[in-house]
TIKESE-547542 format. One record per residue (C-alpha): y, z, x. Coordinates in nm, 3 decimals. Layout:
REM residues N
SITE       py       pz       px
SITE        Y        Z        X
...
This chain:
REM residues 266
SITE       py       pz       px
SITE   10.341  -12.506   17.039
SITE    9.968  -12.434   16.983
SITE    9.824  -12.140   17.174
SITE    9.479  -11.989   17.185
SITE    9.577  -11.636   17.096
SITE    9.835  -11.504   16.851
SITE    9.987  -11.161   16.911
SITE   10.033  -10.993   16.572
SITE   10.244  -10.688   16.488
SITE   10.232  -10.515   16.151
SITE   10.504  -10.275   16.039
SITE   10.361  -10.019   15.797
SITE   10.668   -9.837   15.672
SITE   10.817   -9.620   15.402
SITE   11.065   -9.814   15.187
SITE   11.402   -9.708   15.045
SITE   11.377   -9.735   14.667
SITE   11.571  -10.038   14.542
SITE   11.813  -10.025   14.834
SITE   11.806  -10.358   15.016
SITE   12.068  -10.271   15.277
SITE   11.894   -9.946   15.368
SITE   11.568  -10.133   15.417
SITE   11.737  -10.403   15.624
SITE   11.889  -10.131   15.846
SITE   11.551   -9.960   15.880
SITE   11.365  -10.275   15.977
SITE   11.650  -10.382   16.207
SITE   11.569  -10.074   16.414
SITE   11.197  -10.144   16.419
SITE   11.239  -10.511   16.505
SITE   11.491  -10.432   16.777
SITE   11.214  -10.236   16.950
SITE   11.000  -10.550   16.958
SITE   11.241  -10.771   17.150
SITE   11.058  -10.708   17.479
SITE   10.705  -10.715   17.334
SITE   10.474  -11.018   17.333
SITE   10.479  -11.122   16.971
SITE   10.396  -11.430   16.764
SITE   10.375  -11.292   16.411
SITE   10.538  -10.987   16.247
SITE   10.412  -10.873   15.907
SITE   10.614  -10.654   15.669
SITE   10.492  -10.490   15.344
SITE   10.515  -10.627   14.991
SITE   10.864  -10.607   14.836
SITE   10.994  -10.471   15.164
SITE   11.356  -10.476   15.043
SITE   11.305  -10.267   14.726
SITE   10.961  -10.113   14.697
SITE   10.732  -10.224   14.412
SITE   10.989  -10.242   14.134
SITE   11.181  -10.468   13.898
SITE   11.395  -10.644   13.797
SITE   11.511  -10.830   14.109
SITE   11.837  -10.694   14.244
SITE   12.024  -11.023   14.259
SITE   12.067  -11.375   14.125
SITE   11.892  -11.666   14.296
SITE   12.162  -11.741   14.553
SITE   12.179  -11.377   14.660
SITE   11.799  -11.351   14.666
SITE   11.807  -11.587   14.964
SITE   11.974  -11.313   15.169
SITE   11.632  -11.168   15.254
SITE   11.502  -11.505   15.371
SITE   11.812  -11.553   15.585
SITE   11.769  -11.204   15.733
SITE   11.408  -11.290   15.819
SITE   11.522  -11.616   15.977
SITE   11.768  -11.438   16.204
SITE   11.495  -11.208   16.331
SITE   11.242  -11.491   16.365
SITE   11.487  -11.677   16.588
SITE   11.571  -11.366   16.785
SITE   11.209  -11.263   16.844
SITE   11.069  -11.613   16.880
SITE   10.807  -11.507   16.625
SITE   10.730  -11.579   16.260
SITE   10.794  -11.311   15.996
SITE   10.591  -11.258   15.677
SITE   10.688  -11.028   15.389
SITE   10.740  -11.039   15.014
SITE   11.054  -10.977   14.811
SITE   11.141  -10.944   14.445
SITE   11.369  -11.237   14.366
SITE   11.471  -11.506   14.118
SITE   11.371  -11.866   14.182
SITE   11.606  -12.162   14.133
SITE   11.523  -12.174   13.759
SITE   11.602  -11.806   13.706
SITE   11.239  -11.691   13.688
SITE   11.162  -11.360   13.857
SITE   10.902  -11.390   14.132
SITE   10.716  -11.168   14.375
SITE   10.768  -11.413   14.659
SITE   10.602  -11.393   14.998
SITE   10.805  -11.566   15.267
SITE   10.666  -11.714   15.587
SITE   10.962  -11.769   15.819
SITE   10.900  -11.927   16.162
SITE   11.159  -11.966   16.437
SITE   11.398  -12.249   16.346
SITE   11.272  -12.455   16.638
SITE   10.917  -12.455   16.494
SITE   10.971  -12.550   16.132
SITE   11.112  -12.438   15.801
SITE   11.036  -12.134   15.584
SITE   10.750  -12.156   15.334
SITE   10.681  -11.931   15.038
SITE   10.393  -11.821   14.822
SITE   10.451  -11.671   14.475
SITE   10.202  -11.395   14.392
SITE    9.937  -11.536   14.160
SITE    9.766  -11.216   14.043
SITE   10.034  -10.995   13.890
SITE    9.941  -10.629   13.852
SITE    9.904  -10.596   13.476
SITE    9.811  -10.227   13.497
SITE   10.172  -10.155   13.597
SITE   10.328  -10.426   13.379
SITE   10.424  -10.659   13.664
SITE   10.320  -10.955   13.447
SITE   10.588  -10.860   13.191
SITE   10.865  -10.901   13.448
SITE   10.754  -11.174   13.689
SITE   10.618  -11.526   13.659
SITE   10.289  -11.581   13.839
SITE   10.255  -11.845   14.107
SITE   10.019  -12.136   14.056
SITE    9.969  -12.269   14.410
SITE    9.762  -12.132   14.696
SITE    9.965  -12.160   15.014
SITE    9.840  -12.203   15.369
SITE   10.069  -12.253   15.667
SITE    9.999  -12.385   16.014
SITE   10.149  -12.185   16.300
SITE   10.079  -12.199   16.673
SITE    9.732  -12.338   16.630
SITE    9.614  -12.117   16.342
SITE    9.601  -12.189   15.970
SITE    9.721  -11.884   15.774
SITE    9.661  -11.803   15.406
SITE    9.944  -11.607   15.239
SITE    9.839  -11.338   14.988
SITE   10.004  -11.043   14.812
SITE    9.846  -10.706   14.728
SITE    9.650  -10.741   14.400
SITE    9.530  -11.089   14.509
SITE    9.287  -10.897   14.731
SITE    9.067  -10.811   14.433
SITE    8.994  -11.176   14.351
SITE    8.763  -11.334   14.609
SITE    8.741  -11.679   14.451
SITE    9.114  -11.728   14.507
SITE    9.074  -11.659   14.880
SITE    8.745  -11.846   14.925
SITE    8.731  -12.033   15.251
SITE    8.537  -12.348   15.323
SITE    8.515  -12.689   15.485
SITE    8.656  -12.928   15.587
SITE    8.974  -12.738   15.683
SITE    8.908  -12.364   15.670
SITE    9.194  -12.127   15.725
SITE    9.179  -11.894   16.025
SITE    9.364  -11.588   15.901
SITE    9.448  -11.429   15.566
SITE    9.756  -11.207   15.549
SITE    9.790  -10.952   15.268
SITE   10.124  -10.774   15.224
SITE   10.097  -10.478   14.989
SITE   10.217  -10.171   14.805
SITE    9.862  -10.041   14.748
SITE    9.848   -9.678   14.627
SITE    9.656   -9.395   14.788
SITE    9.436   -9.345   14.480
SITE    9.260   -9.678   14.547
SITE    9.273   -9.677   14.926
SITE    8.896   -9.702   14.966
SITE    8.892  -10.028   14.772
SITE    9.177  -10.166   14.986
SITE    8.999  -10.094   15.312
SITE    8.662  -10.221   15.191
SITE    8.798  -10.542   15.043
SITE    9.001  -10.631   15.353
SITE    8.684  -10.618   15.562
SITE    8.489  -10.804   15.294
SITE    8.741  -11.089   15.288
SITE    8.714  -11.121   15.667
SITE    8.334  -11.127   15.661
SITE    8.284  -11.365   15.369
SITE    8.554  -11.608   15.485
SITE    8.483  -11.585   15.858
SITE    8.848  -11.531   15.935
SITE    9.092  -11.276   16.068
SITE    9.248  -11.057   15.800
SITE    9.576  -10.871   15.832
SITE    9.658  -10.619   15.559
SITE    9.995  -10.445   15.590
SITE   10.069  -10.177   15.332
SITE   10.367   -9.950   15.279
SITE   10.355   -9.573   15.335
SITE   10.531   -9.274   15.178
SITE   10.616   -9.215   14.811
SITE   10.806   -9.458   14.589
SITE   11.067   -9.403   14.321
SITE   10.799   -9.379   14.052
SITE   10.619   -9.101   14.236
SITE   10.328   -9.313   14.359
SITE   10.201   -9.213   14.702
SITE   10.086   -9.465   14.963
SITE    9.853   -9.349   15.238
SITE    9.905   -9.666   15.440
SITE    9.560   -9.767   15.560
SITE    9.695  -10.092   15.705
SITE    9.422  -10.282   15.888
SITE    9.373  -10.580   16.114
SITE    9.016  -10.711   16.103
SITE    8.835  -10.986   16.292
SITE    8.605  -11.258   16.157
SITE    8.296  -11.035   16.185
SITE    8.457  -10.750   15.993
SITE    8.533  -10.543   16.304
SITE    8.852  -10.340   16.273
SITE    9.098  -10.434   16.548
SITE    9.382  -10.200   16.448
SITE    9.390   -9.919   16.192
SITE    9.694   -9.723   16.076
SITE    9.480   -9.450   15.925
SITE    9.541   -9.268   15.599
SITE    9.808   -9.015   15.690
SITE   10.081   -9.195   15.494
SITE   10.328   -9.224   15.781
SITE   10.490   -9.531   15.937
SITE   10.281   -9.709   16.198
SITE   10.317  -10.013   16.422
SITE    9.989  -10.203   16.441
SITE    9.907  -10.457   16.709
SITE    9.620  -10.701   16.756
SITE    9.549  -11.049   16.888
SITE    9.374  -11.336   16.713
SITE    9.184  -11.583   16.932
SITE    9.120  -11.930   16.794
SITE    8.857  -11.990   17.063
SITE    8.665  -11.674   16.971
SITE    8.687  -11.760   16.600
SITE    8.564  -12.117   16.647
SITE    8.280  -11.999   16.869
SITE    8.168  -11.749   16.606
SITE    8.177  -12.011   16.332
SITE    7.975  -12.250   16.548
SITE    7.706  -11.991   16.618
SITE    7.697  -11.876   16.255
SITE    7.805  -12.173   16.039
SITE    7.807  -11.985   15.709
SITE    8.109  -12.172   15.578
SITE    7.901  -12.490   15.570
SITE    7.700  -12.333   15.287
SITE    7.994  -12.195   15.090
SITE    8.030  -12.267   14.719
SITE    8.287  -12.523   14.617
SITE    8.548  -12.416   14.364
SITE    8.858  -12.528   14.181
SITE    9.154  -12.314   14.071
SITE    9.294  -12.354   13.722
């Protein structure tokens, strides 16, 4: 069901440390408040069931509980949900897996496994990196799925012809100490790729004592901020719309993507 404009909601939120049921209960309340709101896409933070931690809480079959929970809400809201979870894949490998879950009537869930694991914190010692870039088509827009540390690597997100993506979504647990980089890079990715960028971070303080100021942003293709949670470290509900017509018109007037460098990922 293509449409010109997607209504996007981002849920910047504190997360209960390694307590999946508490996080489900929390987001149940937030999502319940959206049932009467125009909504096409709802974005949750990185590892929204546990906070940025390891190992995964459950075996592979139980790891699918989060995907099923997302599916129930996608069907109820008539909107797609995006968020990452710590889980095991079918081979037993631990993954930081970002799920894209549309309503059942509009397709099946897709997932992207975080490629750039955060070595500074040892994430690479506990998770297997993904090897595939994943784009999904939803209601007329092509969406690139990304997770947190991926933001620092522009080649991986490089856009270009003949089928450029229209929006990049970054789910994150990005700490307050590097908030300026987060905000700057989100706008840079939007400008250099001529696309909408949605960056939804967590807030609060995690079980390791790291503080998150939030700073979730929604940015348009020119780098203009559409919605800003600010840096006060409290939960926020962000809202913005993405217009395919406005995006295509901008790219036609300023066809920078035609001159983009080609690249290949290892």
